[in-house]
C-alpha angles and dihedrals in degrees: 000000000000113000114237117245088217125022120195111199128189093325115182128183131176132184105199106307094340114103106212098171121022108186102324114195121181140141122219115202130213113265097011131122109226121187124205109212132181145106126296110291094021092121101252097132092040089055091047092052090046089061090066100034098256087121126035119215117227089231141351130057141267110205121201118173090340095310124112100223092194088070098048125110120237090259092054091046089061088069091048091051090059087061100035114048127196122212108203120219097251100026096259092225125172103254095206095051126080119245089257091052091047092054094040093054099085091042092053091047100044110024140053095226118142120246090255091051091048092050091051092049090050090051094048093046093049088050089056090060095041096253105107110149097036094096098114097041124100121237089251089061091063132072120253091257092051091049089053090054090049087053089054090047092053091049094052099041091095090055096242123196093221130035122196117201122198108201093323096182102035111135095002125132118243093263095054091040088056091048093052092048090048090054092049091052093046090053090051089054088054090055102263122145115223133197117190134193110198144143090202103109095189090053092051095055095038095062115007128106097191136013129208115199113206122203135154092000095305140087099255096181133017125176148107119308090256093049092051092043091056099034117141089213105121093207093054093041090050090055096045101039103021091242119166111257 
C-alpha cells in the first residue's frame, strides 16, 4: 500500500448549528490531482483551507509528513505553508506592486537568495505560466486570466509539494481556462500534488485523477475521474449532468 502524503482523519467542523464536516476521512496521494466537488455550502473550500491551517477543525486530524497540522501554532504553520501553497480564486495580488515584486515577496520574506537570484527565479517561474516579460507591469495592466496565472506563479515560486486551488478557472474565457489546466498538468509532471475546488465540470474531467463528492458534511463518493463520471449514484449524476433526481 502506498502511504498517503496527506491523511484526513475524522475531521469535524461546525459553524453554529450547521455541521459542515461530519467525520471526513480521506487520503491524498503524492503526485495526484484530487478534485473536491459538491454543491454550495458543502464544505469544499473549508476543507481546502483546513489543509493549510487557514481553518481549524473542531476535531480530527490532518497529517502531513507525520505532523498534525491542526495542532500547529501560527509560527509552525509558516513552515508548512512553504510546502503547501494556496492559489486564491482571483489571484490576490498586491495591486501597488509590479509582477516581479509580487512574485519576489515570498522569496524576500522566507529565503536568503540574492536579488539577482530572486530576479532569475521570478523570470523562470513566469516562463512556466507563459508570462515571461511581464515583470515590470502592474496587475491592472494584465487581463483577469493573466492575473490568475500570476497568482499561480507566486504560489509555486517556493517549489511547494502541494498546491491547493480555489476555483482556479471560474469566470475565465476558454483560452485562459486551458492555460490554467495546462499549468496544473505540467506541475503534476514535475511531481506536485494538487487539490482543486471547482464547479467547472469540464475542468474536473480534463485534469483530475480522483474526485471526492461532498454532501451533508460527508464524502458521499470518492473514486477515479472515470468512476465518478460513470457513477450510478443519482445524487452525484444529478450534480454533474443536471439530471433530474
